[in-house]
C-alpha angles and dihedrals in degrees: 000000000000119000094250092060089056089049092052091048091050092050092048095049091043093052093048093049092044091051092050092050092049090049091051093048092048094054111105130191114244112238108232130185121235090254092055091049091051091051092049093049092047092049091048091050091049092049092047090052092049091048091050091050091050092053093053 
């Protein structure tokens, strides 16, 4: 392959990897209160129970 094809491939892979790293660094955890965490856990448990009942 000619040298410019390798250069294009290097630029493409570099931009994809760089974008993924920037996306990972930009992700922030959402601060939740204890009450919100309890609601989320209760909703997940309820949905899991409903899903289990539907499978039976």
